[in-house]
C-alpha positions, 0 to 999 in steps of 0.5 A: 598442537592441542589437536595433535595431542588429542588425536590419540586420546581415545583409540580402540586400544585404550577405549576401556581405560578411558571408559574407566576414567569416565566412570570414576569422574562421574562417581567423583561428581556424584560424591561432590554433589552429595557433599554440597547437598549436605553442607548446604542443608546441614542447618535444616537436618538433624545432627544424626542425619548430618552425621550419617551423611558424613559417614556415608560420604566417607565410606563412598570416598574410601571405596572410590579410592580403593576401587579406583586403585584396584581397577587401575592396578588390574589394567596395569598388570594386564598391560605388563602381561601383554607387553611381556608376551609381545616381547617373548614373541619378538624374541622367538622370531 
């Protein structure tokens, strides 16, 4: 059952979409690691350093959310246009 579902997970058609998901996943792991570092070492850092770390994490998280949404919207609109063109070609024949 799992093999059947995973067979079409990465295809030529969706390779760029899967690459996008991988990049977003890696960026989330980097952000998570940064959060862990800050929380684990906040006792050794000055208040200003901790403050700047949290500001940086907030900005990175916001940009990650906004960038992911924009990138996903770009692919969604591109897919709609391709489907509309395919439908128009199918009706004209």
